C-alpha positions in Angstrom: 54.3 -0.6 -4.7 53.0 -1.4 -1.5 49.7 -4.5 -1.3 46.8 -3.2 -2.1 47.6 -0.1 -3.6 49.1 2.3 -1.8 52.5 3.9 -3.0 55.7 4.1 -1.5 56.1 6.9 -3.5 53.2 8.9 -2.2 54.3 7.7 1.5 57.4 9.6 0.9 55.5 12.4 -0.6 53.5 12.2 2.7 56.2 12.6 4.7 57.7 16.0 2.4 54.5 17.5 3.0 54.3 17.1 6.9 58.1 18.1 7.1 57.6 21.6 5.1 54.4 22.3 6.4 54.5 21.9 10.0 57.7 24.3 9.9 55.3 27.1 8.3 52.8 27.9 11.2 55.5 28.1 13.2 57.4 30.5 10.9 54.1 32.1 10.6 52.8 33.2 13.9 56.6 34.5 14.6 55.6 37.2 11.0 52.2 38.1 12.2 53.5 38.4 15.9 55.6 40.8 15.0 52.6 42.7 12.8 52.4 41.4 8.9 48.7 41.2 8.6 47.5 37.6 8.3 45.7 38.2 4.9 48.9 40.2 3.6 50.7 37.6 4.5 48.8 34.6 2.7 49.0 35.9 -0.3 52.6 37.1 -0.6 53.5 33.8 0.4 50.9 32.5 -2.2 52.7 35.3 -5.5 56.1 34.3 -4.3 55.0 30.8 -4.7 53.4 31.1 -7.7 56.8 32.9 -9.0 58.7 30.0 -8.1 56.4 27.5 -9.8 56.3 29.4 -12.5 60.2 30.0 -12.7 60.8 25.9 -12.3 58.1 24.8 -14.4 58.7 27.1 -17.3 62.9 25.8 -16.9 62.3 22.5 -17.3 60.1 23.4 -20.7 56.8 21.9 -18.7 54.6 24.9 -18.7 51.6 24.0 -20.0 47.9 26.0 -20.3 45.4 24.1 -18.4 42.6 22.5 -20.4 39.0 21.8 -19.8 39.8 18.4 -18.2 42.2 20.5 -15.7 39.7 22.4 -14.3 38.2 20.8 -11.5 41.7 19.8 -10.0 42.8 23.7 -10.6 39.6 25.0 -8.6 39.6 23.0 -5.7 43.6 23.2 -5.0 44.2 27.2 -6.1 40.5 27.7 -4.7 40.1 25.6 -1.6 43.4 24.2 -0.5 45.0 27.3 -1.2 42.9 29.5 -1.3 40.2 29.2 1.3 42.2 27.3 3.6 45.1 30.4 3.6 42.2 32.6 4.3 40.9 30.5 7.1 44.2 29.2 9.1 46.0 33.0 8.4 43.3 34.6 10.4 43.0 32.1 13.0 46.6 32.1 13.7 46.3 36.0 15.5 43.7 34.5 17.1 45.0 30.8 18.2 48.4 29.8 19.3 50.4 28.4 16.7 50.5 24.7 17.9 46.4 24.6 17.9 46.7 26.0 14.8 48.3 23.4 13.2 46.6 20.9 14.6 42.9 21.7 13.7 43.2 23.7 10.6 45.1 19.6 9.3 41.8 17.5 10.8 40.6 16.6 7.6 39.6 12.6 8.6 36.7 14.8 10.2 35.1 15.6 7.0 36.9 13.0 4.7 35.4 10.1 6.3 31.5 10.8 5.6 32.8 12.2 2.3 34.9 9.6 1.2 31.9 7.3 1.5 29.3 9.4 0.5 31.1 10.8 -2.9 34.1 8.6 -3.4 31.9 5.3 -2.1 35.1 4.3 -1.0 35.3 0.9 1.1 36.7 1.9 4.2 38.2 -1.3 6.0 38.2 -1.7 10.2 41.9 -1.2 10.4 41.2 2.6 9.3 38.0 3.2 11.0 40.8 1.9 13.9 43.3 4.5 12.3 41.2 7.1 11.9 39.6 7.1 15.6 43.2 7.2 17.0 44.8 9.8 15.0 41.7 12.0 16.0 41.7 11.1 20.0 45.5 11.9 19.1 44.1 15.3 18.2 41.4 15.5 21.5 44.5 15.0 23.6 46.6 17.8 22.1 43.7 20.5 21.1 43.0 19.4 25.3 39.7 21.7 24.6 39.3 21.1 28.6 41.7 23.9 28.9 40.3 26.3 26.6 39.0 29.2 28.0 36.1 29.9 25.3 35.1 33.3 26.8 38.4 34.8 25.4 37.9 37.2 22.6 38.0 35.7 19.1 38.8 31.8 20.6 35.7 30.5 19.5 35.6 32.4 16.2 39.4 31.5 15.5 38.2 27.6 15.9 35.5 27.7 13.7 37.9 29.1 11.0 40.5 26.2 11.5 37.6 23.3 10.8 36.7 25.4 7.7 40.2 25.4 6.6 40.4 21.7 7.6 36.7 21.0 6.0 38.3 23.4 2.3 41.2 20.9 2.6 39.2 17.6 2.6 37.2 18.9 -0.2 40.1 19.2 -2.7 41.1 15.6 -1.9 38.0 14.7 -2.5 37.9 16.6 -6.3 41.5 15.5 -6.9 40.4 12.0 -6.1 37.4 12.0 -8.7 39.3 14.3 -11.3 41.4 13.0 -14.1 43.6 16.0 -15.2 45.5 16.2 -18.6 48.5 18.0 -17.1 50.4 16.8 -14.2 49.8 18.4 -10.7 53.2 19.4 -11.0 52.6 21.5 -14.2 49.5 22.7 -12.3 51.2 23.8 -9.4 51.7 27.6 -10.5 48.6 28.0 -12.3 47.0 27.0 -8.6 49.1 29.6 -6.6 48.1 32.0 -9.5 44.6 31.7 -8.8 45.0 31.6 -4.8 47.2 34.9 -5.1 44.5 36.6 -7.2 41.5 35.4 -4.7 43.7 36.1 -1.5 45.1 39.6 -2.7 41.2 40.9 -3.5 40.3 39.1 -0.4 42.5 41.0 1.5 41.5 44.8 0.0 37.9 43.6 0.5 39.1 43.4 4.3 41.2 46.7 4.5 43.7 47.5 7.4 46.6 47.6 5.4 49.8 45.6 5.1 50.8 45.9 8.7 54.3 46.1 9.8 57.4 43.9 8.0 60.7 44.0 10.1 63.4 41.8 8.7 62.0 38.3 10.6 58.9 38.6 8.9 60.3 38.9 5.5 62.9 36.2 5.8 59.6 33.8 7.2 57.8 35.0 4.0 60.4 33.9 1.7 61.2 30.9 3.3 57.6 29.9 3.6 57.1 31.3 -0.2 60.0 30.1 -2.0 60.8 26.6 -0.5 58.4 25.4 2.0 55.2 26.0 0.3 55.2 25.2 -3.6 57.3 22.0 -3.1 54.7 21.2 0.4 51.7 22.1 -2.0 53.4 19.6 -4.6 53.5 17.0 -1.6 50.3 17.3 -0.6 48.5 17.6 -4.2 51.0 14.4 -5.3 49.4 12.4 -2.1 45.9 13.8 -2.7 45.7 12.0 -6.4 48.0 8.4 -5.9 46.8 7.7 -2.2 43.2 6.6 -0.9 41.5 9.4 0.8 40.9 7.7 3.8 44.9 6.8 4.2 46.1 10.2 2.8 43.7 11.9 5.9 45.0 9.9 8.8 48.9 10.9 7.5 47.7 14.3 7.2 47.5 14.3 10.9 51.3 13.7 11.0 51.3 17.7 10.3 49.8 18.9 13.2 52.3 16.5 15.4 55.5 17.7 13.8 54.1 21.3 13.5 53.3 21.6 17.8 56.7 20.3 18.3 58.5 22.7 15.9 56.5 25.0 18.0 57.6 24.1 21.1 60.8 24.3 19.6 60.5 27.5 17.5 57.8 29.3 19.8 59.1 28.3 23.1 55.4 26.8 23.8 55.4 24.2 26.8 56.2 20.4 25.9 53.7 18.3 28.0 52.4 15.2 28.1 49.7 15.6 26.6 51.7 16.8 23.2 53.7 13.4 24.0 50.4 11.4 24.1 48.4 13.0 21.3 51.6 12.8 18.9 51.9 9.4 19.2 47.9 8.5 19.2 48.5 10.4 15.8 51.8 8.4 14.7 50.3 4.7 15.5 47.2 5.6 13.4 49.4 7.0 10.4 51.6 3.5 10.7 48.1 1.5 11.1 46.6 3.6 7.9 49.3 3.0 5.5 50.3 -0.4 7.0 50.0 -2.9 3.8 46.8 -5.5 4.4 47.6 -9.2 3.9 46.8 -10.6 0.7 
């Protein structure tokens, strides 16, 4: 345990979530570019993750029905972190480059700063204010709003969806921090993915338009995210939200955009620019300051 109650296990789980979830967006972008319908891709990855989680938790002998105390965390993770976040972000990635998607959809700090003070009444030390400022400055550099053609079709709407995804993520952190579920976050995982699958499937059916085209690369992307990156990465996020202070978690999650943008550069051939390097450096410095032990 680090000083002031920031557990090292939580920081390791934060690193795991960053590595796994940052890889998901370049892969998702490729599948959607090849023709997969965004909402059906989101529903499919949630469904595969639900099946994988039910099988694993069942084999471990830890599958239990959720109780009343588990409902706030279950609905927050399943409805907001998975359902709403997936719906907003997967729709936006069809309009916005993958690197920009992973940046804005994970900027929870924009919402966490006021929510953690108003709802959680958490005391935020000056160094964590500085960490949030550095992280958001890094995001601003990465996004480079001055270089965006805001008049292009779908650009403004896509960015609005990404901020909505970040808000859903931030609300999940707040609810999970306040709730006291009787089941562990691992035991809640299959139920959360199951709820998200139902919601996303219903939304995809209401939206219409068919499931799109699914070449071998699209199916491989769905299997990778649905069976590996999605369930394990989401479990790491759930653990981080439950164990780390909301401000530390939100600043830490800013490392996901930096890693995702780098992977987008390597995977999709997007240009590696000075803005990318500077923005990523600012975010990582902010993460380090937020997680650094305070003096006793």
